[in-house]
Residue, then its C-alpha position, 0 to 999 in steps of 0.5 A: m558646903k558648896r554643892i558639886s554640879v553634874i558638869t563640875l564632876l564631869a569636868l574633874l573626871l574628863v578634863t585631865p590629859v593622860a600625859a601629865p596632870l594639869a596644875a590645880a589652878e588650870r584644872e579649876a579654871w577649866t571646871d569653872t569655864l565648863d560650868r559657865i558655858s554648859s547651859g548654852v550647849v544643847s542636844i539636837r534631835v533631827d528628823a530629815t524627812r526626805a532624802f535629799d542631795t548626799d543624805w538619806n532620810t533619817s532620824t538622828q541626834a547631834t549637838g549645837f550651841v547658843v550663839d545669840a541668846e536674845r535672838g535664839l540662834i544655834l550654831t551646828n553643822r550643815h549635815v545636822v541642819t541638812p540641805g533638805p526638809v528637816v524637823a528638829e528639837a533642841v534639848f537644853l541642860n535642864n531637859e527643856e525642849v523647844p522646836l527649832t527652825p532652820v535658818y541657814r545652811d552653808p551650800v559648801h562648808d559644814f555649818g549651819f544655824f537653827s533658831y528657837d523662841p527664847e520666850a519658849l524657855r521657862f526654866i533656863e537662861p542659856t549662856e551665849l557662847e562667843l565665837s573666837p576664829a583667831g583663838a585656834r592655835t597649834g598646841r592650844e588645849i581645847r574641850v569638845v563639849g557636846n552630845d557624844a554618842g547619844e548622851q546628853l552631855s560629855i566633855l572630851a579634851g584635846t590638843i590642836a595639832r594642825l591648822d591647815r589640814q585638807a578637809p576630810e573625805y567621806g567618799r565619792g557621792k557623799y557630803n564633802d567640804f572643800n575650799t577650806f582648811y580644817l583644824q586637826a586635834a588629838s581627840g576622839t569624837s563620835g556620832g552625836s557630837s557633830g556640832s559640838p563647840v570647841v572651846d579654850i580655857d576662857g570658854r571662847v569657841v575657837a572651832l566647830n567639831a565636824g568629824a572624826n577618824s576613830s581609827a586614828a583617834s583624831s577629830f576634824f574641826l571647822p575653822l569659824d572665819r566664814v561662820e562668823r561672817a554668816l552670823d553677823l549677816i543673819r543678826a543684821g537681817e541680811p542675806v548671806t551672800r556666797g560666791t563661787l567659780q565652780t572651781v575647787f582649790v587645794r593647797k600645795p607646798y612650795d617644793e611642789l609648786v616649783r615642779l608645777g612652774l612657779d617662778g622664783e620671784t613669785e615665790a619670794a613675793a608670796r613668802a615675804a607676804y605670808p612668812e608663816q605660810t608654806g604653800m599656795l592654792t592650786v586648781a584641783e577641779v573645774l566644773p564643765g559649764s562653770p564660769a571658770d571653764g575654759l579659763l582655769e585649768v587643773g594645776d594652775i597656781l593662784v597667785r593674785l586675787n584682784g591684785d593681792i597675793v593670796t595663799e589661803f582659802v579665807p581671803v579667796s572666800a571673802v573676795l567671792d562672797e562679796s562679788v556675787g554677780g560681778t567679776v574677779r581678776l585672777e592671776l595665775r602661773r601655768g607651767g612657768s607662764v603668767i595667766e590673767h583672767d576676769v572670771p564671773v562670780q556666780d551665786l552659790h545659793g543659785i546652784t544649790p537645790d532648794e525644792y524637790i519633786e516626789f512622785g511614786d515614792a521617788v524624791v528628785h531634785r536638781l543636781s547640786y554643785q556638791q554632787a556635780r563634782h563627783y560626776n565631773r558634769p555641769v550643774d544640770g539634770v535631775y538628781v535621784a535622791n531616793p528612787g522609791y518605788v517608781l524608779s527602782n521598778s526600772a532599776i534606776p539607782r539612788a544618785a543617778v541623774i535623769t537627763e531625759l524623759d519620754s524622749q524629752p530633754v530634762s535639765d531641771l524640775d520645770d522640765l521634769e514636771a512639764v513631762l510628767a503632766g502629760l503622763a497617765d498613771g500606768a503609762r509606759t515611757s522611756i527614761r535616760f540617765v547616768s549613774l555615779e559609777d559610770p557618769r560618761t555613759s548614759q543608760l536608757r530604760s522603760l519606766r512605768i508611771d505611778r500616780r496610784w500608790f503615792p502622792s505627787r508633789r512639788c515642795h519648795r523651801n521657804d526660808d521665812t518659815g524654815l518649812w518646805p510647803c508642797r503643792e500637788l502636781a497637775e492631775a494626770p490625763p486618764p490612762e489609755p486602755p492597753a492595746a491588744a497584740s499577739t505573739r507566738f511561742p518558739s518551738h523547742d527540742d523536747r516535746r514536753a517543753d513544746t506542750l507546756a510552753p503555751s501554758l507558761v508566763l513570766v509573772n512580775f510583781d511590784l510591791p509598793y509598801t512593806i506589808s504583812g511582814v513582806a519587805e522585798r519590793h520586786y518579784y518574778g516567777t513562772g506562772l501557769v495558765v490554768d483557764a485560758e478562756r478567763g485568763l487565770v494563772v496560778v503562781d507561788r506566793n514567793t512571786v505574788p506574796v500579797a494582794m497589794g501590788d502591780v502585776h504584769l505577765t509576759f507571754a513568750g518573752s515578747l508580749e507584756v499585759p497588766g494583770r490583777v491579783e484574784y486570790v491569795h491562798p491563806l494556807h498554801n504557797l499559791t496565788i491566782v492572777s488574772y489577765d484580760p484574754a483580749l489583750i493577747g489577741d490570738t496568741p496560742v495560750e493553752t490551759a495546762r493539763f494536770n495529772t493528779d495521781a500521787a507522785e512517788p519517789g523514783d518517778p521520772v519528771w520534767v522540770v519546765g520553767l522560765k528564767p528571768d530573761h524569759r528563756l524556757v528551761h527543761q530538764q529530765t529528772r526523778v522525784a527524790s522524795v515526798d515529805a512534809l514541809i517544815l520551815p522555820l518561823s518568820r521573824t517578820l511574821r510573813f506568810r509561812d506554808t504548813n500542813i503540806e507535803t512537797l516533792s523534792v527532785v534529784n539535781a533540779p536546775e538552779q534559779v528556775d521555777g515552773v512545773l514538774a511534768d510527766e512524760r505526756g507533758r501533764v503537770v504533776s506538780l508546780w515547781s514553786s519557790f518557797a520563802y523562808q527566813g533563817g539566820g536573820e535573812t530571807s532565803q528561798v527553796n524550790k519544792g513541788v506542790p502536788a497537782d491535786l492541791v493546785q487543781e482544788f484551789v483552781e476550782l475553788v476560785r472558779s466557783g467562788g467557793t469558800l475555804y474553811s480551815l481548822e486553824a491548827e498547824l499539825a505535824y507528823l508523829p510516828l505511830a511508835a512515838a504515839r504509842k509511847l504517849g499512850l495511844p490505845e491499841e485499837w486507835a493505832a491499829r485503826l490509823e494503820r489500816h487507814h494508810p498502811e504505807q503511812r505509819r504515823a498520826l497527826q499531832v497538834k503543834r501550833l494553833v491559830a490565836g483567836s480561833p475556835a480551835a485555839r479554845l478547845l484543842q491544845n498543843g500536843d493533842i494527837l488528832l484521831s478522826i474527823d466526823g468519825q473518819a480516821v485521819n493521818t495525812f495533811r490532805d485528810v484533814e484539809r479535805a475533811t474540814q471543808k465545812e462550817s463545823v466538824e467533830l474531832a477525836v483527839w488523844r489527850r492526857g490518857s483519854v480520847r476526847n470528842l470535840e465539836v469545833d467550828t472551822v474558820a472561813l478564809d478569804g483570798t483577799g488577804i490585806d485589802r486596806a492600809v493607812m499611812w499615818a505619822g510615817a507608819l504603815l498600819q494595817k489589821p493584824h494578818r493571819a500569820m501573826a496568830a498562826q505562828r506567834g499566837i498573837d491575838p488578831s486585835g488592834v492595829y498592826v504597824a507594818y512599816f515605818s519611814y525613816g525621818s518620820p514621827a514613827t521613827r523618832y518616837g519608836l513606833w516600830a514595825g511589829r507593834r500593835i497600837v491598842e489604845v490612843d490616849g486611853r481610848p481602845t483601838p481594836d481595828l483601823d476604823a476605831f483608830l482612825e476615829a481616835v486620831r481624828g481631828k488631831g492637829d499638826r505637832e499635837s502629841l498623842r499617847l499610844k499603848t502598844v503591844n509587841w509580838n511577846r505581849a509586852v506592853e509599852v506606852i509611847t508618846l508621839k508628836l504628829d507632823k502633818q507637814y511632811w507626813p500627811a495621813y492617807e488610806i490605801r483600799r482595794t475596791g471593785d476597780g482596783w487599788e485607790r489612795r485617798p487623803l485623811g484629815 
């Protein structure tokens, strides 16, 4: 009995049209055809490793098919081969996997070629699919065979409806094909089917699947005329020449052409030459500075090319592609007049970017013809494919075009590299650019150069290897020491504002990497000067969330100086940053004064703070309440404050942080912004942090002391509720006497994994005393545990238990080291993981992964911990680096990972050292440094 293959079964299920059943013979013919060609259709895994031109860096899947089995050539779409650096693999029908090398990507049309080594295939001999451009005809039944929506193989039926559809438009700033017709068919394809062969009943490829309109259940196919020519040249080992006039043509019907000025004689000649055609080509766009600029105009009707009547795109492309470096003779009709011009033909590959510079996490390259069309500007300037860290700091968007840097014109990468060579790390300079939204208006911004956080390289495509080898940019000159300057604070109509203005500064913080669950890159907030002599400023952790980053402080809205993160409070929403007092000259900065008396509801206070535009805002209000702060758990495991009571006020001004002051201008509380995550988004709320807590923090940093923590999250429990849990009368009375106005106890809500408290305490324990002293407020506990060990009395299961518990010494450095490896940013597990989710603080935590990297491709997602490499335990970063040391490019590793819920998954990962070299970022006595890893 004959065995039915998977392909045969799919064909039987999917190839029958809905309208009417096919004849049995035709159905069998389709089944035989699909069985025969299926081995030549491959699934392609694509990692676009850098943002480039219209595309972001990404990992995706698509389809291709073998067009030359002997040479190992696979045809697919241009947007699959990608215009930029790419790593790809083909998976054949039998699940054999081979690496792919990009051979050719067309500059305009949506097709390209990969190659593979045929000798690498051991268990399959793929079918070579034949191209048949002439086989595309209206009404022809076709099948789209490919990787549809991520499936390995699917077969979709359709009928060719049109041969002359305009190329689909995907939007301004995105990749759009032009100067070609597309075929249209009634067939619904989706993401992974890009690059699928469109075959007829004989198995010949009549078109290339390139796009779909899901709302209309129609598909768009690229004709194969120019594809076939490119394939023949590649087979012959010759370059694929491509000519251009930098002019976009569109097809117009004869009735519209007459209104544009087409005369009857010319129409008759065109109809006679091509009786099946119903229109001609007209000029739709001429790029400024192009060979045709000043010669052709929008609305011109193209009649003859080198003396021959033309009505379609293919003859025009054929002549241009064979005339690179020469000229062509165009005859046009313009409003009834006959226009003839000899127009130079430019090399289309010559105006297509094939190199890029990356610096400060940004990726830039020469503006492409594709994007120049959207800007209606010459093909010059440097295009921002990814603004990264350095450009986004200056609010320069993706798809901007840089025209000037450091007051010097920039038209290409050579210009840019030359200017960058003279700019030191941290140097401030000017940058001019235009944006896609407003391409006619240039904008000037201040730019701070970054060479510390990210590599600086220039990479150029090598068409022999398919790689983009890179070289380091020239070493920058040493930074110049910042110059000192002075400013004065403006006066205000409120004496409290006048008193506090010399103590308030605007703090800007830029975060180069997603780390410790913090993803946003740019922060600002009001800082309070707490030691003018030493240059110490306290600010909330929603302004400076971690120690890794760049800090700048602005005094009086006029003078900006660099800062440094000194101490990030591990328990509360406080950070201290510093500046060099010498840099602000004789600016009259003053140390803020505190009022540490406990604030009460109804007390009058004044909110004083700075807006992002540096304006000082002040408003009188009252304390509404003093309550325990309760924030939801963080889904990204970022810092979350606990064990603190904060102030709320009546009708506080919006979008202002700063301080709450008393009548004399003394700080009663920091008016701080707390970040929290609820409903899947990060939000923020302003609350007052009491002055006594702030002052204790300042003294800790000044003295260089140690902060101890019980490592337990507590919650207030009304005494009535504690009594219901069996709390003895004597303890209830004692807690009443301790704070008569606070009728409550403290209950253990959550314990920090790996701490001594986690081994001895239990959730639900009622904390009664510390070292014999009754406690029932958060501040009681925090003050009583500032020692290495404490004796706790807790109520648990009907009895009082006395426990000797070691505290944990915490520091203010947070994460002081991170490693970029395989496109993933790795760090030690941070405290929030253990505090919020009970995650054991061992292994290597994946803080972030870059799209288009091995981490993306193989599922090394953020939030996982790597606990083994190839069976070797990796309890920390040093053990991990030792385990991966010596692993070569494209070598595979086996990683054992654990997620936040302790679920184990083993993944395999293939290294890519070409595009994702490993390096380490470490905090030293001189600041943060980056160094490569082998």
